[in-house]
C-alpha positions as CSV (number, residue, x, y, z in Angstrom):
1,M,211.0,82.6,168.8
2,Q,208.0,82.6,171.1
3,G,206.2,85.7,172.3
4,V,202.9,87.2,173.4
5,V,201.3,90.4,172.1
6,S,198.8,92.0,174.4
7,V,197.1,95.2,173.1
8,G,193.7,96.7,173.1
9,S,192.8,95.6,169.6
10,D,192.5,92.2,167.9
11,V,193.9,93.6,164.6
12,A,197.0,95.0,166.4
13,A,197.5,91.8,168.3
14,R,197.4,89.8,165.1
15,A,199.9,92.3,163.5
16,G,202.3,91.7,166.3
17,A,201.8,88.0,166.2
18,E,202.4,87.9,162.5
19,M,205.7,89.7,163.0
20,F,206.7,86.9,165.4
21,A,205.6,84.3,162.9
22,R,207.8,85.9,160.3
23,G,210.9,85.6,162.5
24,G,210.8,89.0,164.1
25,N,211.7,89.7,167.7
26,A,209.8,91.5,170.5
27,V,210.7,94.9,169.2
28,D,209.5,94.1,165.7
29,A,206.2,92.8,167.1
30,A,205.8,95.9,169.3
31,V,206.4,98.2,166.4
32,A,203.9,96.3,164.2
33,A,201.3,96.4,166.9
34,V,201.8,100.1,167.5
35,F,201.4,100.9,163.8
36,A,198.2,98.9,163.7
37,M,197.0,100.6,166.9
38,T,197.4,104.0,165.3
39,V,194.5,103.0,163.0
40,A,192.5,100.7,165.3
41,D,192.7,102.9,168.4
42,L,193.5,106.4,167.3
43,A,192.4,108.1,170.5
44,N,194.9,106.2,172.6
45,T,197.8,105.5,170.2
46,S,198.6,108.4,167.9
47,I,200.9,111.4,167.6
48,G,200.2,113.2,170.9
49,G,198.1,110.3,172.2
50,R,198.7,108.4,175.4
51,R,200.4,105.0,175.7
52,H,201.4,102.5,178.4
53,V,204.3,100.3,177.7
54,L,205.6,97.3,179.7
55,V,209.0,95.9,178.9
56,S,210.1,92.5,180.3
57,R,213.9,92.4,180.6
58,P,216.0,89.2,180.2
59,D,216.9,89.4,184.0
60,G,213.1,89.1,184.8
61,G,212.7,92.7,185.7
62,V,209.8,94.7,184.3
63,A,209.9,98.4,183.4
64,A,206.9,100.6,182.6
65,L,206.5,103.8,180.7
66,D,203.5,106.1,180.9
67,G,202.8,108.7,178.2
68,P,204.2,109.7,174.8
69,D,207.9,110.4,174.4
70,R,207.1,113.9,173.1
71,I,204.1,116.0,172.2
72,M,203.9,117.4,168.7
73,D,205.3,120.9,168.1
74,G,205.2,123.5,165.4
75,S,201.9,124.7,163.8
76,G,200.1,121.5,164.9
77,C,200.8,122.3,168.5
78,E,199.8,126.0,168.0
79,R,196.4,124.9,166.6
80,N,195.9,122.5,169.4
81,V,196.7,125.1,172.1
82,A,194.5,127.6,170.4
83,H,191.6,125.1,170.3
84,L,192.1,124.1,173.9
85,R,192.3,127.8,175.1
86,G,189.1,128.4,173.2
87,L,187.5,125.8,175.4
88,G,188.8,127.4,178.5
89,S,192.1,125.6,179.0
90,T,195.1,127.3,180.5
91,L,197.6,125.1,178.7
92,T,200.3,126.8,176.8
93,R,202.8,125.7,174.1
94,A,205.5,125.6,176.8
95,D,203.4,123.1,178.8
96,F,203.5,120.8,175.8
97,A,207.2,121.4,175.2
98,D,208.0,120.7,178.9
99,Y,206.1,117.4,178.9
100,R,208.1,114.3,179.6
101,P,206.9,110.7,180.0
102,L,206.6,109.3,183.5
103,D,208.1,106.1,184.7
104,G,205.1,103.9,185.1
105,E,204.3,101.9,188.2
106,V,204.6,98.1,187.7
107,V,201.9,96.0,189.5
108,R,202.6,92.3,189.8
109,F,200.0,89.8,190.9
110,N,199.2,86.1,190.6
111,Y,196.3,84.6,188.8
112,R,196.2,80.8,189.3
113,D,199.6,79.6,188.0
114,W,200.5,82.8,186.2
115,E,202.5,85.8,187.4
116,C,201.0,88.9,185.8
117,C,202.4,92.3,185.3
118,T,200.6,95.5,184.4
119,I,200.8,99.3,184.7
120,G,199.7,100.5,188.1
121,R,197.5,103.5,188.9
122,Q,198.0,105.1,185.5
123,G,196.6,102.1,183.7
124,H,193.9,100.8,186.1
125,G,196.3,98.0,187.2
126,Y,194.9,97.6,190.7
127,A,191.4,97.2,189.2
128,L,192.8,94.6,186.8
129,A,194.4,92.7,189.7
130,A,191.2,92.9,191.7
131,T,189.2,91.6,188.7
132,F,191.5,88.6,188.3
133,G,191.4,88.0,192.1
134,I,187.6,87.8,191.9
135,L,187.7,85.6,188.8
136,D,190.2,83.3,190.6
137,R,187.3,82.1,192.8
138,F,185.2,80.9,189.8
139,E,185.6,78.0,187.3
140,V,185.3,80.5,184.4
141,A,186.5,78.0,181.7
142,S,183.6,75.5,182.5
143,M,180.9,78.1,182.3
144,E,178.4,78.5,179.5
145,P,179.3,81.5,177.3
146,A,176.6,83.8,178.6
147,D,177.4,83.0,182.2
148,R,181.1,83.5,181.5
149,W,180.5,87.0,180.0
150,I,178.2,88.0,182.8
151,T,180.7,86.9,185.4
152,L,183.5,88.7,183.7
153,A,181.4,91.9,183.5
154,L,180.4,91.7,187.1
155,A,184.0,91.0,188.3
156,Q,185.1,94.1,186.4
157,A,182.3,96.3,187.8
158,I,183.0,95.1,191.3
159,A,186.7,95.6,191.0
160,H,186.2,99.2,189.8
161,R,183.8,99.9,192.7
162,G,185.5,102.2,195.1
163,R,188.6,102.3,193.0
164,E,189.6,105.8,194.0
165,K,189.6,104.7,197.6
166,D,191.6,101.6,196.8
167,E,194.3,103.6,195.0
168,S,195.1,105.5,198.2
169,F,196.1,102.3,200.0
170,P,199.6,100.9,199.9
171,R,200.2,98.5,197.1
172,D,200.4,95.4,199.1
173,T,197.0,96.2,200.8
174,C,195.4,96.8,197.4
175,L,196.5,93.4,196.1
176,S,195.8,91.3,199.1
177,R,193.3,88.5,198.7
178,E,192.1,89.1,202.2
179,R,191.2,92.7,201.6
180,S,189.8,92.7,198.1
181,M,188.2,89.3,197.3
182,P,185.8,87.8,199.9
183,Q,183.5,90.8,200.4
184,R,183.6,91.7,196.7
185,T,182.8,88.2,195.4
186,S,179.8,88.0,197.8
187,C,178.1,90.5,195.4
188,V,178.1,87.9,192.6
189,R,175.3,85.3,192.7
190,S,176.1,81.9,194.1
191,D,174.9,80.2,190.9
192,R,177.9,81.7,189.1
193,R,179.8,78.7,190.6
194,L,181.6,80.6,193.4
195,T,184.2,78.4,195.0
196,T,185.7,78.8,198.4
197,T,189.5,78.7,198.7
């Protein structure tokens, strides 16, 4: 069995990879990674926390889910609502009870020979696609480590610049090389080995 585990924590990625190594399937690896994330990234992966999930189906389709499947209830919910209301929130227990996860938007883009999929607006997917579009114009693998990290950081900063405006464009426009790459890469110094394609 081959597989890839992509999460926001090295510890959680290793937990999922170990599950594959022990003969587990993708669901086993995902569960192991999520359990590890509840310790490694409590703010984003916990009871009542937020999550983004991408599922690749055997037919090649990709589905996305944005948000928890339910928010805690009972006395824990009451304490949270009381705390939030004390801070000026207008949320009620009913708001938590009525919450349902959203179908996430799937963003597909190409980076060199790879087809990549990620969560759309909810998970900064357009900024990620723009970051990879910028990096595609560089020979990142051949850079010295310091140059590589600086280039990665600059690409992310440039990709996030004006993100709110970018999100209002139709998806195809947001992801087009012509729109997002040439003027943005001009902000990176030429000695970062910018290539023209």
